[in-house]
C-alpha positions in Angstrom: 7.3 -12.4 -23.7 9.6 -15.1 -22.6 9.7 -15.7 -18.9 12.5 -13.9 -17.1 14.0 -15.1 -13.9 15.9 -12.0 -12.9 15.3 -10.9 -9.3 15.0 -7.3 -10.5 12.3 -8.2 -13.0 10.3 -10.2 -10.4 10.6 -7.3 -8.0 9.6 -4.8 -10.7 6.5 -6.9 -11.5 5.6 -6.9 -7.8 5.5 -3.0 -7.6 3.3 -2.5 -10.7 0.0 -0.9 -9.5 -2.8 -3.3 -10.4 -6.4 -2.1 -11.0 -9.0 -2.2 -8.2 -10.1 -5.8 -8.0 -13.8 -4.7 -7.6 -13.7 -3.2 -11.0 -12.3 -6.2 -12.8 -14.2 -8.8 -14.9 -13.8 -12.5 -14.3 -11.7 -12.7 -17.5 -9.3 -10.1 -16.1 -9.1 -11.8 -12.7 -8.4 -15.2 -14.4 -5.7 -13.8 -16.8 -7.8 -14.4 -19.9 -7.9 -10.6 -20.5 -5.4 -7.8 -19.7 -5.8 -6.6 -16.1 -5.7 -2.9 -17.2 -7.5 -2.6 -20.5 -9.5 -5.9 -20.7 -8.0 -6.8 -24.1 -8.5 -10.6 -24.6 -5.1 -12.4 -24.2 -5.8 -15.7 -25.9 -3.2 -16.3 -28.6 -1.2 -13.2 -27.9 1.9 -12.5 -25.8 1.0 -11.7 -22.2 3.0 -11.0 -19.1 2.1 -13.0 -16.0 1.7 -10.6 -13.1 1.9 -13.3 -10.4 -0.8 -14.9 -8.3 -2.5 -12.2 -6.1 -4.2 -12.9 -2.8 -7.0 -10.8 -1.3 -10.1 -11.2 0.8 -13.6 -11.2 -0.8 -16.8 -11.5 1.2 -14.6 -12.3 4.2 -12.9 -15.3 2.6 -9.4 -15.5 1.2 -9.3 -15.4 -2.6 -6.7 -15.7 -5.2 -6.6 -14.1 -8.7 -4.2 -14.5 -11.6 -3.8 -11.3 -13.5 -1.8 -11.0 -16.8 -1.1 -7.9 -18.8 -0.7 -7.1 -22.5 2.8 -5.9 -23.3 1.7 -2.2 -24.0 0.0 -1.9 -20.7 2.9 -3.6 -18.8 5.3 -1.1 -20.5 3.1 1.8 -19.6 2.6 0.7 -15.9 6.4 0.0 -15.6 7.1 3.5 -16.8 4.7 5.0 -14.3 6.3 2.9 -11.5 9.8 3.9 -12.6 8.9 7.6 -12.4 7.3 7.1 -9.0 10.3 5.1 -7.7 13.1 7.3 -9.2 11.6 10.4 -7.5 12.2 8.9 -4.1 15.2 6.6 -4.6 18.5 8.0 -3.5 20.3 5.3 -5.4 18.5 6.2 -8.6 19.4 9.9 -8.1 23.1 9.0 -7.5 23.6 6.3 -10.2 20.5 4.7 -11.6 22.4 1.6 -12.9 23.1 0.5 -9.3 19.4 0.3 -8.4 18.0 -3.2 -9.0 14.4 -2.2 -8.9 15.0 0.7 -11.3 16.8 -1.7 -13.7 13.9 -4.2 -13.5 11.3 -1.5 -14.3 13.4 -0.3 -17.2 13.8 -3.9 -18.4 10.0 -4.3 -18.3 9.5 -1.2 -20.3 12.1 -2.2 -22.9 10.9 -5.8 -23.3 7.3 -4.9 -23.7 7.3 -1.8 -25.8 5.7 -2.0 -29.2 
């Protein structure tokens, strides 16, 4: 997937629910494998999910998850359903909600 610079896409990526860090392999934490299904990402399109920060063993730690397009589309769909159920703007006129548009864009750009 080509990098997008849309504020709504960046905001949408930020609300995707990432897996529990304790359950991930080193490959998933470094972005070499999909954060959700552990499919290797070398030589295939992947979506950068942004640098994540956490604390491990009492020390700050950073990890660099990426996702395969089918998992990103599935997680964006989940996030859109969660968001739309509580967003007044989505209920009134979905096209006016920037986050909703960003999640929909992630679904559309990554479906296969």
